[in-house]
N, C-alpha and C positions, 0 to 999 in steps of 0.2 A: 808438385812441390814436395819434397822430402821433409818429413816431419823428424824433430830432433828431441831427445829426451834433455832434461836439464843439465845433465853431465856434458852431453853433447854440445849444449849451447855453450857452456863454459869454455869449453875446448876450443870451439869456433871463435868465441869471443878472443882468447887467449892469442889464438893465431892472427886474428885481424888487428889486434892490437900491437903485436910484435914487431909492426913496422911502423915508421914515421907517416906511412901513406895511407892510413887507415881511412875510411869513408863513412859519413853517418848513413848514406844508403844501404851499405854492406851491413852496418849493425843492425839497421832496421829489417833487413831482409833476415838476417839471423834471428832476431826476435820473433819476426813473423812466421818462421819455421818452427817454432818450439810448440810441441804438442802439449798443450796444458790439460789435455783430458786424461793422460796418463797419470796426473795425481801426485808426480813426484815432488811438487813443490809444499804439498799439504804438512810435510814433517816440520817445515819451518814456520808454520803459520800459528799464531796465537791471537787471541781477541780479547779485549780489554773493555769493559763498559764505559770506561772514563775518556780513554784516548786511543789514538791508533797505535798499531803495532810496528817496529821497523828492524829488521836483522840483516845486516849484509852478509850474505853467503859466499862472495867472491870479491877479493879485492885483487882482481886480475893485473898483473904486471905494474902494480901503482898506477895504472893510467884510468882505471874506471873502477867502479864499485856495482856489483851485480847485488840488488837490494830486493827483499821480499818486503812488501807493506801490507798491513789488514787494516781494514776500518769495518766497523760495525756499519749498519743502515743509519744513516743520519749524522754519522761522524764526518770531520774533515780535517784538514790541515791547514795550520795558519799562512796567510800570505808570506811568501819569502822568495828570495833570489838565490840564482846558482851563479851569479856574476857572469864568468866567462865560459861554464861549463856548458856541455850538451847534455843533453837529456832526452832519453828515449823510454817510452813505457809499453808495456804488454799486460793486458787485463786478463787474469786466469780465470776468474768467476766472478760473475755480478759485471758491474758497470759502474765507470768513472765519469766524473766532469772535471776537465781542466779548464780553468778559467786563466787567461792571459792578461798581464796588465800593460797599460800605454801610459807615457808620460804626458801630461797636460801640453796642450799645443804652446810652442814658444819656449819649452824646457828643454833642455839636452840632458839626455843620460849620461851619467859618467862611467 
C-alpha cells in the first residue's frame, strides 16, 4: 500500500468527494494509507489539561471536515451524535476507544 502525506490525503479526499458517488470504503482506504509516522500532523496539535483540543484543517468541498483531535491521557469527549453524518477515524499516536450507543428496546431513533 502506498503511504500518503497529510497534504496528499487532503488532495485524495477532495477528489473522492468531488463526485456524488463517493464511498465510505474509499474514504477508509485513503485514511488507512496516511503515513502518520512522518509527523506532519504534529504542527496542528495542542494539548490542554482541562479538555480536548479540536482544529479543522480542511473543509474539503463543503462535504467533509478533516479534523485533528488531541486528548491528554484520561480525557474524553462527551457523548454526542453526528446525526446522519458519516464519521471515519484515524489514530496518529496512542489509542482511542469509541463507544457506541444503542436505543432502548422498543424505542425508535428519529
